C-alpha positions, 0 to 999 in steps of 0.5 A: 531372521530378522524381521523387518519393521513397518510404519503403521501408516506409510508416508506419502512420497512428496510430490514435485510441486508445481512451479507458479506464475505471479506477475511481479511489479513495483508497487507504490507505499501507500502511507507517503503518499497521504503523507504528502496529500496531507502536507500539500493540503495544509501548506495551500491552507496556510497560504489562502488563511494568510494572502487573504484580507483578514476578518474581524471576527477570526484571527488568521489562525483560527482561520488556517485551524478551520482551513488546514482540516478541511484541505488536508482531508481533500488532499488526502482523498486526492492522494489516494485517488492518485495512488489508485492511479499510480498502482494500476498503471505499475500492475499494467507495466508488470512481468510475468514471472515463474516462481520456483517453490523450494524446500518443505510447504509450510502448510498441508 
């Protein structure tokens, strides 16, 4: 009779993972919102710099540069607020789904 070899520590039986409930929604992308906000601010700065009367102390280019910085920052801030609103609306319209884990867990 041959002796059977047993491992030093018995390996635990893999337990089936429970299904995970998740919320699926389409989230907007952050950087396109910021880029559009900055671009709109720069366009408004050019329009306001070149549509008003010319200042004898400053050239139109320097006025446009100063306004571009301020309006671009304001555009990015407003775009961030719009992004947050759109993200919350899409999150509320999300649907619940069940995720089924497959394969081996990555972390033990």
